[in-house]
C-alpha positions in Angstrom: 13.6 1.5 18.6 17.1 1.4 20.0 20.2 1.7 17.9 23.0 0.2 20.0 26.6 -0.2 18.8 25.9 -3.9 18.5 22.9 -3.3 16.3 24.8 -0.8 14.2 27.7 -3.2 13.7 25.2 -5.9 12.8 23.6 -3.7 10.1 27.0 -2.7 8.7 28.0 -6.4 8.5 24.7 -7.1 6.7 25.6 -4.4 4.2 29.1 -5.9 3.7 27.5 -9.3 3.0 25.0 -7.8 0.6 27.5 -5.7 -1.3 30.1 -8.5 -1.2 27.6 -11.0 -2.6 26.6 -8.7 -5.5 30.3 -8.0 -6.2 31.2 -11.7 -6.3 28.2 -12.5 -8.5 29.0 -9.7 -10.9 32.7 -10.3 -11.0 35.1 -8.5 -8.8 37.7 -7.9 -11.5 35.2 -6.5 -13.9 33.8 -4.1 -11.3 37.3 -3.0 -10.2 38.1 -2.1 -13.8 34.8 -0.1 -14.1 35.6 1.8 -10.9 39.1 2.5 -12.1 37.7 4.4 -15.1 34.8 5.9 -13.2 34.5 9.7 -13.1 34.2 10.5 -9.4 32.8 13.9 -10.0 29.6 12.1 -10.9 29.6 10.5 -7.4 30.1 14.0 -5.9 27.2 15.3 -7.9 25.1 12.3 -6.7 25.9 13.2 -3.1 25.0 16.9 -3.8 21.6 15.8 -5.3 21.0 13.6 -2.2 21.7 16.6 0.0 19.2 18.5 -2.1 16.7 15.7 -1.2 17.4 16.2 2.5 16.9 19.9 2.3 13.6 19.7 0.5 12.4 17.2 3.0 13.5 19.6 5.7 11.0 22.0 4.3 8.3 19.4 4.9 9.5 19.0 8.5 9.2 22.8 9.0 5.8 22.8 7.4 4.6 20.2 9.8 6.0 22.0 12.9 4.2 25.1 11.9 0.9 23.1 11.4 1.3 21.9 15.0 2.0 25.5 16.1 5.6 24.7 17.2 7.5 27.9 16.5 10.0 28.2 19.3 12.6 26.0 17.7 15.3 28.1 15.8 15.6 27.1 12.2 19.2 25.9 12.4 18.5 23.8 15.5 15.5 22.4 13.7 17.7 21.5 10.8 20.1 19.7 13.1 17.2 17.8 14.7 15.9 16.8 11.3 19.2 15.6 10.0 19.9 13.8 13.3 16.9 11.5 12.5 19.0 10.0 9.7 21.0 8.2 12.4 18.1 5.8 12.6 17.5 5.5 8.9 18.7 1.9 9.3 15.6 1.0 11.3 12.8 -0.9 9.4 10.5 1.6 7.7 12.7 4.4 9.2 10.4 4.3 12.2 13.4 5.1 14.4 13.3 8.6 13.0 10.9 9.3 15.9 14.3 10.0 17.6 13.7 13.6 16.3 10.7 13.9 18.7 13.0 13.0 21.7 15.5 15.7 20.6 12.7 18.2 20.6 11.5 17.1 24.0 15.0 17.2 25.5 15.9 20.6 23.9 12.6 22.5 24.2 10.3 20.5 26.4 7.9 19.6 23.5 5.9 16.4 24.3 7.0 13.4 22.2 3.4 12.5 21.5 2.8 15.9 19.9 5.5 15.5 17.2 5.9 11.7 16.7 3.0 11.9 14.2 5.3 13.9 11.9 7.3 10.8 11.1 4.1 9.0 9.9 3.0 12.0 7.9 6.5 12.2 6.3 6.3 8.5 5.3 2.8 8.9 3.8 3.8 11.9 1.7 7.0 10.2 0.7 5.0 7.2 -0.6 2.7 9.5 -2.4 5.6 11.3 -4.1 7.3 8.0 -5.0 4.1 6.6 -6.5 3.7 9.7 -8.7 7.3 9.2 -10.0 6.6 5.5 -10.6 3.4 6.2 -12.5 5.2 8.8 -14.7 8.1 6.5 -15.3 5.9 3.4 -15.9 4.4 4.9 -19.0 7.0 3.2 -21.1 7.9 0.3 -18.8 6.1 -2.8 -17.6 5.6 -3.6 -14.0 5.5 0.0 -12.8 1.7 0.2 -12.4 1.8 -2.9 -10.2 4.0 -1.0 -7.7 1.8 2.1 -8.0 -1.3 0.0 -7.1 0.5 -1.5 -4.1 1.7 1.9 -2.9 -1.7 3.5 -3.6 -3.4 0.8 -1.5 -1.1 1.4 1.4 -1.8 5.2 1.3 -5.5 4.6 1.1 -5.3 2.2 4.1 -3.2 4.6 6.1 -5.7 7.5 5.4 -8.7 5.3 6.3 -7.1 4.5 9.6 -6.2 8.1 10.3 -9.7 9.5 9.7 -11.5 6.7 11.6 -12.5 7.8 15.1 -13.6 4.2 15.8 -10.2 2.8 15.0 -8.5 5.5 17.0 -10.5 4.8 20.1 -10.0 1.1 19.6 -6.2 1.6 19.4 -6.1 3.8 22.5 -8.1 1.3 24.5 -5.7 -1.5 23.5 -2.8 0.7 24.6 -4.5 1.4 27.9 -4.9 -2.3 28.7 -1.3 -3.2 28.4 0.2 -4.2 31.8 2.3 -2.0 34.0 2.9 1.7 34.5 4.1 2.0 30.9 0.5 1.5 29.6 -0.9 4.4 31.7 1.9 6.6 30.3 1.3 5.3 26.8 -2.4 6.0 26.5 -2.3 9.8 26.7 0.7 9.9 24.4 -1.0 7.7 21.8 -4.1 10.0 22.0 -2.0 13.1 21.5 -0.1 11.6 18.6 -3.2 10.5 16.9 -4.8 14.0 17.1 -1.6 15.6 15.9 -1.6 13.2 12.9 -5.1 14.1 12.1 -4.1 17.8 12.1 -1.2 17.4 9.7 -2.8 14.9 7.3 -5.9 16.9 6.2 -6.2 17.2 2.4 -4.7 20.7 2.5 -1.8 19.5 4.6 -1.0 16.7 2.2 -0.7 18.7 -1.1 2.3 20.8 -0.4 4.4 18.1 1.4 3.5 15.6 -1.4 4.7 18.0 -4.1 8.0 18.5 -2.1 8.3 14.7 -1.9 8.0 14.3 -5.7 10.9 16.8 -6.3 13.0 15.4 -3.4 12.9 11.8 -4.5 13.3 12.7 -8.2 16.7 14.2 -7.2 17.9 10.8 -5.9 16.7 9.1 -9.1 18.7 11.8 -11.1 21.6 10.9 -8.8 21.5 7.4 -10.2 21.5 8.8 -13.7 24.6 10.9 -12.9 26.4 7.8 -11.6 25.6 5.9 -14.8 27.0 8.8 -16.8 30.2 8.5 -14.7 30.5 5.0 -16.3 29.8 6.5 -19.8 26.5 4.7 -19.8 23.2 6.2 -20.7 19.6 5.4 -20.0 16.4 7.4 -20.4 16.0 9.6 -17.3 12.3 8.7 -16.7 13.3 5.1 -16.8 16.2 5.6 -14.3 13.9 7.5 -11.9 11.4 4.7 -12.3 14.0 2.1 -11.5 15.1 4.0 -8.4 11.6 4.8 -7.2 10.3 1.2 -7.5 13.3 -0.1 -5.6 12.9 2.6 -2.9 9.2 1.7 -2.5 10.0 -2.0 -2.2 12.7 -1.3 0.4 10.2 0.8 2.4 7.4 -1.7 2.3 9.5 -4.8 3.2 10.6 -4.4 6.9 14.3 -4.8 6.7 16.9 -2.2 8.0 17.4 0.5 5.4 15.8 -1.8 2.7 19.2 -3.6 2.6 19.2 -6.3 0.0 15.7 -5.5 -1.4 16.5 -2.0 -2.7 19.9 -3.1 -4.0 18.6 -6.1 -5.8 15.8 -4.2 -7.5 18.1 -1.4 -8.7 20.7 -3.8 -10.1 18.1 -6.1 -11.6 16.1 -3.4 -13.3 19.2 -1.7 -14.7 20.4 -5.0 -16.1 17.2 -6.7 -17.2 15.0 -3.8 -18.2 17.6 -1.1 -19.0 19.9 -3.4 -20.8 22.9 -2.2 -18.9 25.8 -4.7 -18.4 26.0 -6.6 -15.2 29.2 -5.1 -13.9 28.1 -1.5 -14.5 24.6 -2.2 -13.0 26.2 -3.6 -9.8 28.8 -0.9 -9.5 26.2 1.9 -10.1 23.9 0.3 -7.5 26.6 0.2 -4.9 27.7 3.8 -5.5 24.2 5.2 -5.5 23.4 3.5 -2.2 26.6 5.0 -0.7 25.6 8.4 -2.1 22.0 8.2 -0.6 21.6 5.7 2.2 25.1 5.7 3.8 25.7 9.4 3.1 22.5 10.2 5.0 23.6 8.1 8.0 27.0 9.9 8.1 25.2 13.3 7.9 22.9 12.1 10.7 25.8 11.3 13.1 27.5 14.6 12.2 24.3 16.6 12.9 23.7 14.8 16.2 27.2 15.5 17.4 26.8 19.1 16.4 23.5 19.3 18.2 24.9 17.8 21.4 27.9 20.1 21.3 25.7 23.2 20.6 23.3 22.5 23.5 25.6 20.7 25.9 22.9 18.5 27.2 22.3 14.8 27.4 19.6 14.0 24.8 17.2 11.2 24.0 17.9 8.8 26.8 15.4 6.3 25.3 17.8 5.7 22.4 21.2 4.2 22.9 23.3 5.8 20.3 
């Protein structure tokens, strides 16, 4: 997955269209008035909570590296690699975060196939954590169990594929039959990635990362509650976390860059229709929480990548046009 300047500009333009559409629909003047009285310390708190999410998920990243017996990467460099993956958060399903594997290869000679499976494991445990939050929040709200069932089915399907030796061999044979030299290079990489994935998705290896995911994604739900508080608006915290979690899951399941349009629509709609929050506040809160989570993470990613390049003074990840 390549992120060229053209693709990045296209995603940013899509975001402008999405946010502009919501603003026009909700009333520009009303939203402007709400923002004028908004307490921006709440936005700062939301960004701090989002940063807490990233640091907790970094603990998962470190756990997976240790499970794969990768111990030669200094902790600070590992943090920069992890945060650099946020540069490609805007790819569908965040699959572009495999960029981290290329950074590890270029910096320490670690084969891409060995660590690419970490991205899959991260997504599986993220979904598990979000499903738990949805189930807890759905106790008082309709519709939550439906999303829990959808997410649960995805997790079960992923785990069934991972533990199936037959499916693994079938997938490797398909990769080996692709035309050209690329196929011959791809087959051993796929085999190595699959065995690495099996190593880091055993029942033992799922418990700790999944618990971390629950706490990490709860922080971003709390960030939405802080932003609502900045508008002097209140909603039950379990409900707000439920709204944010269902929107996040929907944005992850539907393959659009960064969940743009899907996540925004569900956050705004649930705040307004289920939470009883006025349209202008729902829209303003949605836009702010997306800047505090999605776009803040992208900015952090670019800063971390620039720091990593300056620190190592090497050309990294030639497969990605950043």
